[in-house]
N, C-alpha and C positions, 0 to 999 in steps of 0.2 A: 743625177747625184752630182754634187759640186766635186769636180776633179780635184781641187785644191785640198778639200777635206780628206778624201780617200788618200791622197798622196802624203798629207800630213800624218794621217793614222798609221798608214804603213811604216813610215819612219819612226813615229813616236812609240809605237807599240814594240819595236825592237830595242828602245832604251831602257834604262832604269824606271820602273814604275813606282808611284807613290805608296802602293801597297798599305801596310799596316797603318800609316799615319792617316790615310784617307779613310780607312776602314774605322779606325778608332772614333773618328769624327761622327759617324753615323751608327755606330753600334748600340744597341739597345742598354746593354749593361756595362758600357764603356770598357769592354774588352775585346780585343782583335786578335791576340797572339796565343796560339795553342802549341804545346810541345808534342813530341812525337808519340808519347805514350797516351796522350789524350786523343790522338787521331788513329790509334790503333783499332781496326775494326770499322772504320768509317766507310760508309757507301759512297762510291763514286758516281758523280752526276755533272751535268753541263747545262748550261743555258746559252741561248742565242741573244746577243745584242746586235739586232739588224738595223743597219742604216738603208734608208731608201729615199727616193725622191718623190715629193708630193706637193702640188701647188707652188712650185718653185722653191720649195724650202726642203732641207733634209729633215728627215723624221727617224724615230725609233718606235717600235712597237711594244707596248706592255698589254697585260691581260689581267682581268680580275677572276680570281678562282671562285667557284660556286661554294655555297655553304655545305659543308660535309663534316662528318665525325673525324676531324684530324687536327693537327696542330697548325696547319696553314690554311685553314678554312677561310674563305671570303677574302684572303689577302690579294693585294696587287703584285703581280709577279712578272718575270720574263719567261717567254717559252722555253721549256726545258724539262729534264727529268733524268733518271737514273740510267747508268750504263747497262746496256744489254749485251749478252755474249756474242750477239751478231754484228756488233758495232765494230768498225775497223780501228777506230781511235775516239778521242774525246771530241774531236771536231765532227765526227759522223754523228755521234750521240746528240749533240746540239742541233744539227741540221734536221735529224731524223724526228726529234721531239717537236721542232717547229713545224715541221710538215705534218704530223699527226694532230697538234694542237690547233694551229692557226692556218694550214694550208700552203705554207711556204714551199715552193718548188726547189728541192735540195739542189738540183743541178745548176740552178741559176745564180747561186749565192757563192761569191767569192769570199773565202775565209782570209782574213788579213791579220790575224793574230789573236791574242787574249789578254784578259787582265789578270790580276792576281787572284789565285785560288782562294777560296773562303770556306770556313768550317761552320756548319749550323749545329750547335750542340742539341737542341731540342728534337731535332729529326735525326742526327747522327749522320749528315751528309757533308761530304767534300765537294765543292761545287766549282767548277771551271768556267768562267764568263768568257765565251768564244765571241769574238768580233766578226762581223762579216757585212757585206753591202751587196746589193742588188740594183740593177741599173733601171728599174721601173718600180712603179707602184704596185705592189702585189695585190691579188684579187683575194683576200683573206676569206678562208673556209674554216668556221669554227667548230671544234668538236664540243658539243653542248654539254658533255660529261665532264670536260676539263676547264672549259672557258665560259664564263657568266657573261663578261663583256670585253670587247677590244678597246684598248685605249691607244690612240695614236698621239705621240708626244713629238712636237717640234724640238729639235736639238737646241734651238735658241731658249726654249723654255728651261732646259736644265742648265745651260752655260750662263743664263741670266741669273741664276740664283746666287745670292751673295753669302747667305748663311742659312743653315737648316732651321727648320721650325721645330717645335716640340709638341707631342700629343701624348695623351693618356690612353693606355691600353688596358681593357679589362680582360683578365683570363677566365677560363672555364671555372676555376676554383673561387672566382669573384674577387680575386686580388687585383690590385690596379698599380700599374708602374707607369713612369714617364719615359719617353724615348725621343731621340731625334727622328726627323721625319722630312719628307718633302710632300708638299701640297700642290699636286698637278691637277688641273681640271676638276677641282673639288674631290679629288681622290687622295686619300692619306696614304703614302708609300713609306713603309718603315721595314725594320728588319733586315734579311739578307739582301732584298732587292735595292733598299735604300743604300746599303754598304757598297754594292756593286756600282750603282749610279753615281754615288759620291766620288769613287775612285775615277769613273769615266769624266765626271766633271772637272777634276783636278787635271786628268790627261788632256782635255779639251781647252784648258785655260789659256795656254799660249797661242793656240789657234784663234780664240776669240778675241785676244788682244791684238792680233794682226788684221782683224777685219775692220 
């Protein structure tokens, strides 16, 4: 892992984050702010944005969910899931879920902060995007019930995006809507994952300028 990137993130994640501004740019329905009443009863969850080194370049890992009877069927996502009673904190949730879904060794990950929490109305989840790094390329082990495909994304693929694309999404009721998205390796990334990645893109903007 590039030491300068890790150092940058450790500092930047302690400063003010772009939050709602970055979220709004990628939000499917152009809404990113929710009041306390709307968040009552929301389920707590966390995802892991894991930085690691591969082929002399920093990467992060995404995954494609399998098809199932649910609102996030087939979508590209970050490893993560809901808080369990046994979890020590939200960071433990992110690490545990990453271990269960893609085989990350929890003890090898250094947590360096988190991005702005987001709310997903369709599934009633509040999601904490936890940021960590590991000093080697993981030997990913996929849970076939949770992961259809692993997607390894070079950080430069994200920071090189100048503006988001747009795609049309067809819902189960056959209605269609347009939404901002990323297009990585012929994978369309939209919704909550795009929102979190867009804030990360904003966070990394100053680092990219220094290269």
